C-alpha positions as CSV (number, residue, x, y, z in Angstrom):
1,M,0.0,0.0,0.0
2,L,2.9,2.3,0.8
3,F,4.5,1.6,-2.6
4,E,1.2,2.4,-4.4
5,N,0.8,5.7,-2.5
6,V,4.4,6.6,-3.4
7,W,3.8,5.8,-7.1
8,L,0.5,7.7,-7.1
9,C,2.1,10.7,-5.4
10,A,4.9,10.8,-7.9
11,F,2.5,10.6,-10.8
12,I,0.3,13.4,-9.4
13,Q,3.5,15.5,-8.8
14,I,4.4,15.3,-12.5
15,V,0.9,16.2,-13.6
16,F,0.7,18.9,-10.9
17,F,3.9,20.6,-12.0
18,A,3.0,20.3,-15.7
19,T,-0.3,22.0,-15.0
20,L,1.3,24.8,-13.1
21,Q,3.8,25.4,-15.8
22,A,1.0,25.5,-18.4
23,Q,-1.0,27.9,-16.3
24,A,1.9,30.4,-16.0
25,P,1.0,33.4,-18.2
26,G,3.5,35.0,-20.4
27,D,5.8,32.0,-21.0
28,G,5.6,32.8,-24.7
29,S,6.0,29.2,-25.9
30,P,6.0,25.7,-24.4
31,T,9.8,25.8,-24.1
32,C,10.0,29.5,-23.4
33,E,12.8,29.8,-26.1
34,I,11.0,32.1,-28.6
35,T,9.6,34.9,-26.4
36,P,11.5,35.5,-23.2
37,F,9.5,36.2,-20.1
38,T,9.3,39.9,-19.1
39,K,9.0,40.5,-15.4
40,P,6.0,42.7,-14.7
41,P,6.7,46.1,-13.0
42,Y,6.0,46.7,-9.3
43,P,3.5,49.4,-8.2
44,N,5.2,52.6,-6.8
45,N,4.5,51.7,-3.2
46,I,6.4,48.4,-3.3
47,V,10.2,48.0,-3.3
48,P,11.4,44.4,-4.0
49,L,14.3,42.9,-2.1
50,M,14.1,39.4,-3.6
51,D,12.1,38.0,-6.6
52,S,12.2,34.4,-7.5
53,Y,11.7,35.4,-11.1
54,D,15.4,36.5,-11.0
55,Y,16.4,33.0,-9.9
56,I,17.5,31.1,-12.9
57,D,17.2,27.5,-11.8
58,L,17.4,25.3,-8.7
59,R,21.0,24.3,-9.1
60,T,22.5,27.9,-9.2
61,T,20.2,30.0,-7.0
62,W,17.8,28.0,-4.8
63,N,19.2,25.6,-2.3
64,T,17.4,22.5,-0.9
65,R,17.9,20.1,1.9
66,D,16.2,16.8,2.5
67,V,16.4,16.5,6.3
68,D,14.5,13.2,6.4
69,V,16.9,11.8,3.8
70,D,14.4,9.8,1.7
71,T,15.3,11.5,-1.6
72,R,11.9,13.1,-1.8
73,T,12.5,16.9,-1.7
74,W,11.9,20.1,-3.5
75,T,12.4,19.8,-7.3
76,Q,12.2,22.1,-10.3
77,A,9.8,22.1,-13.2
78,G,10.3,24.0,-16.4
79,D,13.3,24.7,-18.6
80,K,16.0,27.3,-17.9
81,S,14.4,30.0,-20.0
82,C,11.1,29.8,-18.2
83,R,10.0,31.2,-14.9
84,Q,10.9,28.4,-12.6
85,V,8.3,26.5,-10.5
86,F,9.5,24.7,-7.5
87,G,7.6,22.0,-5.8
88,S,7.6,19.2,-3.2
89,C,5.2,16.4,-3.2
90,S,5.6,14.2,-0.2
91,Y,2.2,13.5,1.1
92,N,1.0,9.9,1.8
93,L,4.6,8.9,2.3
94,A,6.1,7.7,5.6
95,S,5.6,10.2,8.4
96,G,8.4,12.6,9.3
97,Q,8.7,14.4,6.0
98,N,11.0,17.4,6.4
99,N,12.0,19.1,3.1
100,W,13.5,22.6,2.9
101,L,13.8,25.2,0.1
102,F,16.2,28.1,0.8
103,T,16.6,31.5,-0.8
104,Q,19.8,33.3,-1.3
105,H,20.8,36.1,1.2
106,I,18.4,39.0,1.3
107,N,19.7,42.4,2.2
108,T,17.1,44.2,4.5
109,T,19.1,47.4,5.1
110,V,17.9,50.5,3.4
111,N,20.0,53.7,3.4
112,G,22.0,52.3,6.3
113,V,19.0,51.5,8.4
114,A,17.8,47.9,9.1
115,L,14.1,47.4,8.1
116,S,11.8,46.5,11.0
117,Q,9.4,44.6,8.7
118,V,9.2,43.0,5.3
119,V,6.4,41.3,3.5
120,V,6.6,37.9,1.8
121,R,4.3,37.4,-1.1
122,V,4.0,33.8,-2.2
123,N,2.0,32.5,-5.2
124,F,1.5,28.8,-4.6
125,S,-0.5,25.8,-5.3
126,L,-1.6,23.0,-3.0
127,N,-3.1,19.6,-3.9
128,G,-5.8,18.0,-1.8
129,C,-5.0,14.7,0.0
130,L,-5.2,11.4,-1.8
131,I,-8.5,9.5,-1.2
132,G,-8.1,7.6,2.0
133,G,-4.8,9.3,2.8
134,S,-3.6,11.9,5.3
135,C,-1.5,14.9,4.5
136,Q,-0.6,18.4,5.5
137,Q,-2.7,21.1,3.9
138,S,-0.1,23.8,4.4
139,F,3.6,24.6,4.4
140,V,5.8,26.7,6.7
141,L,8.0,29.7,6.1
142,Q,10.9,30.3,8.4
143,M,13.8,32.8,8.5
144,Y,17.4,33.0,9.5
145,Q,18.4,36.6,10.3
146,T,22.0,37.5,9.6
147,Q,23.7,40.5,8.0
148,N,26.4,38.4,6.5
149,I,26.2,36.1,3.5
150,D,26.5,32.6,5.1
151,P,26.5,29.8,2.5
152,S,27.0,27.0,5.0
153,G,24.7,28.4,7.7
154,S,22.0,29.2,5.2
155,T,21.1,25.5,4.8
156,N,21.5,24.7,8.5
157,T,17.9,24.4,9.6
158,T,18.7,25.0,13.3
159,N,19.5,28.6,12.4
160,Y,15.9,29.2,11.2
161,A,13.1,30.4,13.4
162,A,9.3,30.7,13.0
163,F,7.5,34.0,13.0
164,A,3.8,35.0,13.5
165,N,1.4,33.7,10.9
166,N,4.2,31.8,9.1
167,R,2.0,28.8,8.2
168,V,0.7,29.2,4.6
169,T,-2.5,27.3,4.2
170,V,-5.8,27.2,2.2
171,G,-8.0,25.7,4.9
172,S,-8.8,22.1,5.8
173,N,-9.0,19.3,3.2
174,P,-9.4,21.3,0.0
175,S,-10.4,19.2,-3.0
176,G,-8.3,19.3,-6.1
177,T,-5.6,21.9,-6.7
178,V,-5.9,25.2,-5.0
179,V,-4.0,28.2,-6.4
180,D,-3.6,31.2,-4.1
181,T,-1.5,34.3,-3.4
182,Q,-0.9,35.4,0.2
183,D,1.0,38.2,1.8
184,I,2.8,37.4,5.1
185,P,4.2,40.3,7.2
186,V,7.6,39.3,8.7
187,P,8.8,41.4,11.7
188,L,12.6,41.8,11.8
189,G,15.2,42.6,14.4
190,A,17.8,45.3,13.8
191,I,20.0,42.8,11.9
192,G,19.9,44.0,8.3
193,G,19.8,40.7,6.4
194,M,18.0,37.4,6.2
195,Y,17.5,34.1,4.5
196,L,14.0,32.7,3.9
197,A,13.1,29.0,3.7
198,A,9.9,27.1,2.8
199,Q,9.5,23.9,4.8
200,D,7.4,21.0,3.6
201,T,6.4,18.5,6.2
202,G,4.1,16.3,4.1
203,T,2.1,18.0,1.4
204,C,2.0,18.5,-2.4
205,V,2.9,22.1,-2.9
206,S,4.4,24.2,-5.7
207,I,5.7,27.8,-5.4
208,A,5.3,29.6,-8.7
209,H,6.5,33.0,-7.5
210,L,8.0,34.3,-4.2
211,T,8.9,37.9,-3.5
212,V,10.2,39.7,-0.4
213,F,9.5,43.4,-0.4
214,Y,8.8,46.4,1.8
215,Y,6.2,49.1,1.4
216,V,6.9,52.8,0.9
217,C,4.6,55.7,0.8
218,P,5.6,57.1,-2.6
219,Q,7.0,60.5,-3.4
220,Q,4.2,62.6,-4.9
221,V,2.7,66.1,-5.3
222,V,-1.0,66.6,-4.5
223,N,-2.8,70.0,-4.2
224,F,0.6,71.8,-4.1
225,I,1.8,69.7,-1.2
226,S,5.0,67.7,-1.7
227,Y,5.1,64.3,-0.1
228,P,8.6,62.6,0.4
229,M,9.2,58.9,-0.1
230,V,8.8,57.2,3.4
231,V,9.5,53.6,4.3
232,S,6.4,52.2,6.0
233,N,7.1,50.4,9.3
234,G,3.7,48.8,9.6
235,N,2.5,51.1,12.4
236,G,1.9,54.4,10.6
237,I,4.4,57.3,10.5
238,I,3.3,60.9,10.9
239,T,5.3,62.9,8.4
240,Q,5.7,66.7,8.0
241,L,5.1,67.7,4.4
242,A,6.2,70.7,2.5
243,C,4.6,73.1,0.0
244,V,5.9,73.1,-3.6
245,S,8.1,75.8,-4.8
246,G,6.1,79.0,-5.2
247,A,3.5,78.0,-2.7
248,S,3.1,78.5,1.1
249,V,1.0,77.3,3.9
250,V,-2.6,78.6,4.2
251,G,-3.1,79.7,7.7
252,V,-0.8,78.4,10.4
253,Q,-1.2,74.6,10.2
254,V,1.9,73.0,8.7
255,P,0.8,70.0,6.4
256,L,1.1,66.6,8.1
257,A,0.1,63.2,6.8
258,T,0.4,59.6,8.0
259,C,2.3,57.0,6.0
260,G,0.1,53.9,6.4
261,N,1.2,50.3,6.8
262,Q,0.7,49.3,3.1
263,G,2.4,52.4,1.6
264,V,-0.7,54.6,1.4
265,W,-0.7,58.2,2.4
266,G,-3.5,59.4,4.7
267,A,-5.4,62.6,4.2
268,P,-3.2,65.6,5.1
269,T,-3.9,68.2,7.8
270,G,-3.1,71.8,6.5
271,T,-3.1,73.1,3.0
272,C,-0.9,74.9,0.6
273,S,-1.6,77.4,-2.2
274,C,0.3,79.5,-4.7
275,N,1.9,82.7,-3.5
276,P,1.2,86.2,-4.8
277,G,3.0,86.5,-8.1
278,Y,2.5,82.8,-8.8
279,T,-0.3,80.9,-10.5
280,S,-1.1,77.2,-10.6
281,I,-0.2,75.2,-13.7
282,G,-0.9,71.5,-13.2
283,L,0.7,70.5,-9.9
284,T,3.1,73.4,-9.8
285,C,3.1,77.1,-9.0
286,Q,4.7,79.2,-11.8
287,T,5.7,82.8,-11.8
288,C,3.4,85.4,-13.6
289,P,5.2,86.4,-16.8
290,P,6.2,90.1,-17.4
291,G,3.2,92.3,-18.2
292,T,1.0,90.4,-15.7
293,Y,0.6,90.1,-11.9
294,K,-1.3,88.3,-9.1
295,S,-1.8,90.2,-5.9
296,A,-3.1,87.6,-3.5
297,Q,-2.3,84.0,-2.4
298,G,-4.6,81.4,-3.8
299,S,-5.6,79.7,-7.0
300,S,-6.5,82.8,-9.1
301,V,-4.8,83.4,-12.5
302,C,-2.3,86.0,-13.5
303,L,-4.0,89.2,-14.8
304,P,-2.8,91.8,-17.3
305,C,-1.3,94.9,-15.7
306,P,-4.0,97.6,-15.0
307,S,-4.0,100.8,-17.1
308,N,-0.8,102.9,-17.1
309,S,1.2,100.3,-15.3
310,N,3.5,97.5,-16.3
311,S,5.7,94.7,-14.8
312,S,9.0,93.9,-16.5
313,V,10.0,90.9,-14.3
314,N,8.6,87.5,-13.5
315,G,6.6,86.9,-10.4
316,S,5.1,90.4,-9.8
317,N,2.4,90.8,-7.1
318,Q,1.6,94.2,-8.5
319,C,2.5,96.4,-11.5
320,P,4.4,99.6,-10.9
321,C,2.9,102.8,-12.5
322,L,4.5,104.1,-15.6
323,Q,6.6,107.3,-15.4
324,G,4.3,110.3,-14.8
325,Y,1.5,108.2,-13.3
326,Y,0.6,107.2,-9.8
327,R,-1.7,104.9,-7.9
328,P,-3.8,106.6,-5.1
329,A,-2.8,105.4,-1.6
330,D,-6.2,104.1,-0.9
331,S,-6.2,102.0,-4.1
332,G,-5.2,98.3,-4.3
333,A,-2.9,96.6,-6.8
334,D,-5.9,96.0,-9.1
335,S,-6.4,99.7,-9.6
336,G,-5.0,101.5,-12.7
337,C,-2.6,104.5,-12.4
338,I,-3.7,108.1,-13.0
339,A,-1.8,111.0,-14.5
340,T,-2.6,113.9,-12.1
341,R,-0.4,113.8,-9.0
342,P,-1.8,115.2,-5.8
343,P,-0.5,118.5,-4.5
344,S,2.7,118.3,-2.5
345,A,2.6,119.0,1.2
346,P,2.9,122.7,2.2
347,Q,6.5,123.9,2.8
348,N,8.1,127.0,4.5
349,L,4.8,128.1,6.2
350,T,6.6,130.3,8.7
């Protein structure tokens, strides 16, 4: 009975991997030789640290270890030009299955600062148990934190530790093949580097794509407020913002916003608008050209100079009167200039 289960498991593994490889979009051809795979771009709030699409094949980038030494371990499906699919099919075998798949070293230091959290995104498939058999319906992720590249230590399973929610599962006893993508937050110590491992303890699993990344709130300009790029730490970071060039704060509230735990900016407190002499063009504040002016802060446009006045420079908040003209003292910048000057103050009255 054990021999029959082993044979059936091996057969399902072959079909399982072939199905996964056929399901992979963008391979271009059955052998992936004609149209090379192009890795899709990441959104602007995700910065990748490791991407299994960059791993060429099992022999040169991934490492494996068959701890239970029964020759059943993680293997590779697909040719060298394809995106690689890695799987382990060890259910319905003798108990005590312990098969490991290891990444290369992952640098988790950004601008000299060790990240406090990364996210593992894993696209995987799990097969249901054989009829009448028993198997795990999950696999486990574990990490080994080290700043140094450690080829020998990276395959020593005693260096690895579990973390919260590190068991990847699709629920109890699913029927057939279940394909899923899950994001698992991984809290880190102030180490600055790690290895990641997938541990199979008796299932039929395939990992089509695995990435390790961190979230950032992206650099952007919205409503004349400039947002810097901020690394998200998973707890929300209150960040002081700045007005774009040519704009200033409306009132006294300096703009603040919270960088959320998935790289999304919260609504800001405080606003900015274009200064006098500047008008809004798109997301920027540009100077009023010569011959025009803008007298107040806000979103109004630059206006032609009033009668008998002119501005010869960029960024005028009013237009000086032409020679021989003046603007009455009780008139604003929007008033034209008149030719008759008021009488001068009396002199030498004694």
